[in-house]
C-alpha positions as CSV (number, residue, x, y, z in Angstrom):
1,M,-13.4,4.3,31.7
2,E,-11.6,5.8,28.8
3,L,-8.1,7.4,28.7
4,T,-7.3,10.6,26.9
5,K,-4.3,10.5,24.5
6,A,-2.0,12.1,27.2
7,E,-3.2,9.7,29.8
8,E,-2.7,6.8,27.5
9,Q,0.9,7.9,26.7
10,V,1.7,7.9,30.5
11,M,0.0,4.6,31.0
12,L,2.0,3.0,28.1
13,V,5.2,4.0,29.9
14,L,3.9,2.7,33.3
15,W,2.9,-0.6,31.8
16,K,6.4,-0.9,30.3
17,L,8.3,0.1,33.5
18,K,5.8,-1.6,35.9
19,K,6.6,1.1,38.5
20,A,8.2,4.5,38.2
21,M,8.6,8.0,39.6
22,V,7.5,11.0,37.5
23,H,11.0,11.7,36.3
24,D,11.3,8.1,35.1
25,I,8.1,8.4,33.1
26,I,9.3,11.7,31.5
27,E,12.7,10.0,30.6
28,Q,10.9,7.4,28.6
29,M,8.6,9.8,26.6
30,D,9.3,11.1,23.2
31,E,10.7,14.6,22.4
32,P,9.6,17.2,23.1
33,K,9.4,16.0,26.7
34,P,6.4,17.2,28.7
35,A,6.9,19.4,31.8
36,Y,7.3,17.6,35.1
37,T,4.1,19.3,36.4
38,T,2.2,18.2,33.4
39,V,3.0,14.5,33.9
40,S,2.5,14.9,37.7
41,T,-1.0,16.2,37.0
42,I,-1.8,13.4,34.5
43,I,-0.7,10.8,37.1
44,R,-3.0,12.4,39.8
45,I,-5.9,12.2,37.3
46,L,-5.1,8.6,36.6
47,E,-5.1,7.9,40.3
48,K,-8.6,9.4,40.6
49,K,-9.8,7.3,37.7
50,G,-8.4,4.2,39.4
51,F,-5.8,3.3,36.8
52,V,-2.7,4.1,39.0
53,D,-1.7,4.0,42.7
54,H,1.5,5.0,44.5
55,K,3.8,4.2,47.3
56,A,5.1,7.2,49.2
57,Y,8.8,7.5,50.2
58,G,8.8,10.8,52.1
59,K,7.8,13.4,49.5
60,T,8.7,11.1,46.6
61,H,6.0,8.9,45.1
62,E,6.5,5.7,43.1
63,Y,3.6,5.0,40.8
64,F,2.3,1.7,39.5
65,P,-0.6,0.6,37.3
66,L,-3.7,-0.9,38.8
67,V,-5.2,-1.8,35.4
68,S,-3.3,-4.2,33.2
69,K,-2.5,-3.2,29.6
70,A,-4.3,-6.4,28.4
71,N,-7.5,-5.6,30.3
72,Y,-7.5,-2.0,29.0
73,S,-6.7,-3.1,25.4
74,K,-9.6,-5.6,25.5
75,K,-12.0,-2.9,26.6
76,A,-10.7,-0.5,23.9
77,A,-10.9,-3.1,21.2
78,D,-14.5,-4.1,22.2
79,K,-15.5,-0.4,22.1
80,L,-13.8,0.0,18.7
81,L,-15.5,-3.1,17.4
82,A,-19.0,-2.1,18.7
83,G,-18.7,1.6,17.8
84,Y,-17.2,1.5,14.3
85,F,-17.9,-2.0,13.0
86,G,-21.3,-2.9,14.4
87,G,-19.8,-5.6,16.6
88,S,-18.7,-7.5,13.5
89,V,-15.1,-8.9,13.5
90,E,-15.5,-9.7,9.8
91,N,-16.3,-6.0,9.1
92,M,-13.3,-4.9,11.1
93,V,-10.8,-7.3,9.5
94,S,-12.2,-6.4,6.1
95,F,-11.6,-2.7,6.8
96,F,-8.0,-3.3,7.9
97,V,-7.3,-5.6,4.9
98,K,-8.5,-2.8,2.5
99,E,-7.1,0.2,4.4
100,K,-3.8,-1.3,5.5
101,K,-3.3,-3.5,2.4
102,L,-2.5,-6.6,4.5
103,S,-0.8,-9.4,2.7
104,L,-2.3,-12.9,2.5
105,S,0.4,-14.1,5.0
106,E,-0.5,-11.3,7.5
107,L,-4.2,-12.2,7.2
108,E,-3.5,-15.9,7.7
109,E,-1.5,-15.0,10.8
110,I,-4.4,-13.0,12.1
111,M,-6.8,-15.8,11.5
112,K,-4.5,-18.3,13.2
113,N,-4.3,-16.1,16.3
114,I,-8.1,-15.7,16.3
115,D,-8.5,-19.5,16.2
116,Q,-6.3,-19.9,19.2
């Protein structure tokens, strides 16, 4: 399942904090900070999608991720690779070398990581 940009922003904070209440998430977000109700709504959507769960402490909820950042990143990368580069890692690396003007040392570092 895919995340919207807003959902991804909330998940990035949750992955960083490991567990948080809505006000903790907002505190970590860039300016202009979203409204409490906006983040609360996004969290409820993430729960329905199975990305987040919570522990209740009276009326207060502490949220935590159910999906790891690594797992989501792998699925997103696989989708990017399949959708834009025909499943070819060579095509993808070539694109980034041309577009991002990677240096030879950066490319060698990437290749070293791939070999591991």
